[in-house]
C-alpha positions as CSV (number, residue, x, y, z in Angstrom):
1,M,185.3,233.8,179.9
2,A,184.0,234.4,183.4
3,D,182.3,237.5,184.4
4,Q,183.9,238.5,187.7
5,F,181.8,241.9,187.7
6,A,178.2,240.1,187.4
7,E,177.7,240.5,191.3
8,I,178.8,244.2,191.9
9,A,177.3,245.6,188.3
10,R,173.8,246.4,189.6
11,D,175.8,248.3,192.7
12,Y,179.0,249.4,190.9
13,D,177.3,253.5,190.1
14,R,176.3,253.8,193.3
15,M,179.5,252.4,194.9
16,F,181.8,254.4,193.2
17,L,181.9,258.2,192.5
18,R,182.9,260.2,189.5
19,D,184.2,263.4,188.4
20,V,182.3,263.3,185.5
21,E,182.9,267.1,184.5
22,T,186.3,266.0,184.9
23,D,186.9,263.5,182.8
24,R,185.1,265.1,180.2
25,R,187.3,267.9,179.8
26,M,190.3,265.5,179.9
27,L,188.5,263.3,177.4
28,V,187.7,266.3,174.8
29,T,191.1,268.2,175.6
30,L,192.6,264.9,174.3
31,L,190.6,263.7,170.8
32,E,190.2,267.3,169.7
33,R,194.4,267.3,170.3
34,C,194.3,264.4,167.3
35,G,191.8,265.6,165.5
36,A,189.3,262.3,167.3
37,K,185.7,262.1,165.8
38,T,185.3,258.1,166.0
39,A,185.9,256.6,169.7
40,L,186.2,253.3,171.1
41,D,185.5,252.9,175.4
42,C,187.3,249.8,176.1
43,A,186.1,248.5,179.7
44,C,183.2,250.6,179.1
45,G,181.7,249.0,182.2
46,T,178.3,250.9,182.6
47,G,179.0,253.1,180.1
48,V,180.0,256.1,182.0
49,H,182.9,257.3,179.2
50,T,180.9,256.2,176.2
51,E,177.9,258.6,177.7
52,I,180.4,261.5,178.0
53,L,181.5,261.4,174.4
54,A,178.1,260.5,172.6
55,R,176.9,263.9,174.5
56,E,179.7,265.8,172.9
57,G,178.7,264.0,169.5
58,Y,181.4,261.6,168.6
59,R,181.3,258.1,167.1
60,V,181.2,256.3,169.8
61,V,181.3,252.2,170.5
62,G,181.8,250.7,173.4
63,S,182.8,247.0,174.6
64,D,183.5,245.3,178.2
65,A,184.4,241.7,178.7
66,S,181.1,241.7,181.5
67,E,177.9,241.0,179.6
68,S,176.5,242.2,183.4
69,M,178.3,245.8,183.0
70,L,177.7,245.8,179.1
71,E,173.5,245.3,180.1
72,I,173.4,247.9,181.9
73,A,175.5,250.6,179.9
74,R,172.7,249.3,177.0
75,T,170.0,250.3,178.7
76,K,171.4,254.0,180.2
77,L,172.5,254.9,177.0
78,S,168.8,253.8,175.4
79,A,167.6,255.7,178.7
80,A,169.4,258.9,177.8
81,G,168.1,258.6,173.9
82,F,171.7,257.5,172.3
83,A,172.3,255.0,170.1
84,V,175.6,253.0,170.9
85,D,176.9,249.8,169.7
86,F,178.1,247.5,172.4
87,Y,180.6,244.4,172.2
88,W,181.2,241.8,174.5
89,S,184.7,241.2,174.1
90,S,188.4,240.9,176.1
91,W,191.2,243.8,174.6
92,R,193.3,241.0,173.1
93,D,190.5,239.9,170.6
94,L,188.7,243.6,170.0
95,P,190.3,243.1,166.2
96,E,188.6,240.1,165.9
97,A,185.3,241.4,168.1
98,V,184.8,244.9,166.8
99,P,184.3,246.1,163.6
100,G,186.0,249.0,162.1
101,R,188.8,251.0,163.2
102,Y,188.7,254.3,165.3
103,D,190.4,257.7,166.0
104,A,190.8,257.2,169.3
105,V,190.3,253.7,171.6
106,I,190.1,254.8,175.6
107,C,190.5,252.8,178.6
108,M,189.3,254.7,182.0
109,G,189.4,253.5,185.4
110,N,192.0,250.7,186.6
111,S,191.1,248.6,184.3
112,L,193.7,247.2,183.0
113,A,195.5,246.0,186.0
114,L,192.7,243.4,186.5
115,E,194.5,241.2,183.9
116,P,196.4,238.3,185.7
117,D,200.0,239.4,184.9
118,G,202.5,241.5,182.4
119,P,202.1,239.3,179.4
120,A,198.2,239.7,179.6
121,V,198.6,243.3,179.4
122,T,201.3,243.2,177.0
123,D,198.9,241.4,174.5
124,S,195.9,243.7,176.1
125,L,197.3,246.9,174.9
126,K,198.4,245.3,171.6
127,G,194.1,244.4,171.1
128,M,193.7,247.6,172.1
129,Y,196.3,249.4,170.3
130,A,195.4,247.4,166.8
131,M,192.1,249.3,166.9
132,L,193.1,252.8,165.8
133,N,193.0,254.5,163.2
134,E,196.8,256.1,161.8
135,G,196.9,259.5,163.5
136,G,194.5,258.6,166.3
137,D,195.7,257.9,169.9
138,L,195.6,255.5,172.5
139,I,194.6,257.1,176.3
140,V,194.7,254.5,179.6
141,S,194.4,255.9,183.0
142,N,195.2,253.9,186.0
143,T,195.9,254.8,189.7
144,N,200.0,255.2,190.1
145,A,200.9,252.5,191.9
146,D,204.2,253.9,192.6
147,R,202.7,256.1,195.1
148,Q,200.0,253.6,196.4
149,L,202.8,251.3,197.5
150,A,204.7,254.5,199.0
151,D,201.8,255.5,200.7
152,K,200.2,251.9,201.4
153,V,197.0,253.4,202.5
154,D,195.4,250.0,203.7
155,I,192.0,251.3,204.5
156,E,189.7,253.5,203.2
157,V,185.7,254.5,204.0
158,V,183.5,256.7,201.8
159,E,179.8,257.6,201.7
160,P,178.8,257.4,197.9
161,E,175.5,258.1,199.0
162,P,173.5,259.3,202.5
163,D,173.5,256.5,204.8
164,C,175.7,254.0,202.5
165,F,179.2,253.3,202.9
166,L,182.1,251.6,201.0
167,M,184.9,250.2,202.9
168,L,187.8,249.4,200.9
169,V,190.6,246.9,202.6
170,R,193.7,246.6,200.9
171,D,196.3,243.8,200.9
172,F,199.9,245.0,199.0
173,G,201.3,242.7,197.6
174,K,204.8,242.7,195.3
175,E,203.1,241.9,191.8
176,K,199.4,242.4,192.8
177,T,197.2,244.4,195.8
178,A,194.4,242.4,196.8
179,H,191.1,245.3,197.2
180,R,188.6,244.1,199.6
181,Y,185.1,246.3,199.5
182,F,182.6,246.0,201.7
183,F,179.5,248.0,200.5
184,I,176.8,248.9,203.3
185,D,173.6,249.6,201.9
186,A,171.2,251.2,205.4
187,A,169.1,253.7,203.0
188,S,166.5,251.2,201.9
189,G,165.2,250.3,205.5
190,E,166.6,247.2,206.0
191,P,170.1,247.8,206.6
192,S,172.7,244.7,204.0
193,M,176.3,244.2,203.2
194,R,177.5,243.1,200.2
195,Y,181.2,241.9,199.7
196,F,183.6,241.7,196.7
197,R,187.1,241.4,196.2
198,F,189.6,242.0,193.1
199,E,193.1,241.2,192.7
200,L,195.1,244.5,190.8
201,L,198.4,244.3,189.4
202,N,200.5,246.9,190.8
203,L,201.2,249.4,187.8
204,T,204.4,250.9,188.3
205,A,205.6,253.8,186.1
206,A,208.4,251.1,184.9
207,R,206.2,248.1,184.8
208,M,203.6,249.9,182.1
209,E,206.6,251.6,180.5
210,S,208.1,247.9,180.1
211,F,204.5,246.8,178.9
212,T,203.8,249.2,176.6
213,R,207.2,249.1,174.7
214,G,206.3,245.0,174.3
215,A,203.4,245.8,172.6
216,G,205.6,247.5,170.3
217,I,204.2,250.9,171.1
218,E,207.3,253.2,170.9
219,E,205.9,257.1,170.9
220,F,203.5,257.5,174.0
221,T,203.1,260.6,176.8
222,M,202.6,259.9,180.5
223,Y,200.5,262.7,182.3
224,G,200.0,262.8,186.1
225,E,196.6,264.0,186.6
226,K,193.2,264.4,184.6
227,D,194.1,267.9,184.4
228,L,197.4,266.7,182.1
229,T,200.2,268.3,184.4
230,P,203.1,266.7,184.0
231,F,203.6,262.3,186.0
232,S,205.3,262.6,188.8
233,Q,205.8,258.7,190.3
234,H,206.0,260.2,193.4
235,E,203.2,262.1,194.1
236,S,200.7,261.9,191.0
237,E,197.6,259.7,192.5
238,R,196.9,258.8,188.6
239,F,198.5,258.3,185.2
240,I,197.3,259.0,181.9
241,M,199.3,257.5,179.2
242,V,198.3,258.3,175.3
243,A,199.8,256.7,173.1
244,G,199.9,258.0,169.7
245,K,199.3,256.5,166.1
246,R,201.7,258.1,164.0
247,A,203.4,256.4,160.2
248,G,207.2,257.9,160.2
249,P,209.7,256.7,157.2
250,Q,209.8,253.2,156.1
251,G,207.2,252.6,158.4
252,T,208.5,253.0,161.3
253,W,206.9,255.3,164.4
254,A,207.8,258.6,164.5
255,G,209.5,260.2,167.2
256,G,211.0,257.4,168.5
257,R,210.5,256.2,172.7
258,K,208.5,259.4,174.6
259,W,208.7,258.6,178.8
260,I,208.1,262.8,178.7
261,Q,206.1,265.1,180.0
262,L,204.6,267.4,177.4
263,P,203.6,270.9,177.8
264,E,199.8,272.3,177.1
265,R,199.0,272.6,173.4
266,A,198.1,276.4,172.3
């Protein structure tokens, strides 16, 4: 498979700011709820969330379809003193490419929206869900396309580092939105600019529900933000979908379909 992140990998961590502490609190809260001890970080990229879970004491492995990103993740985790296994794999190939099954499977960022179409998303969800132990949770985070399509902010500029600027230009379509990134680096003496382009599926709540049900996942909950507040189709910047693997009588899934907002557990 082509490595569409080969060019961006070396700049990735510099370009995209992350609130690591907020992500840590969210993941620890969700993994504690299902009693997870082991985790698979799918589309782990440069290993940001893999490292979060390793530091929290989870037995974690990572996977990604980009060998360029995996190389950075391996180097980063090794330098931090963690012995973590990383595997080159697409989501749909996980059951064959990654050994074992896990109490939690996570897919953070906007990775899933990089799939070319709905059937590919469904197959990817099947692949991730198959990696769960019974009683485990699949956690998928993505931008809420309902709000993004309503707001249609087509240009954003941020300064992720002093004298470095990232300009994002969006070209909105019905099925996909083209994201064009211009990374201007003036911090190292000679200014330079690098350009990257990606197309992301517009993962609206309705489409995500359809893809999830198509994957045979009938029990899932949608949260709206990383603090696990209720999901709002028009207000939430993101969605965090949590799909539990709980066997019920005769092998059916306990509880039926859930596209609801649950209160915080005590």
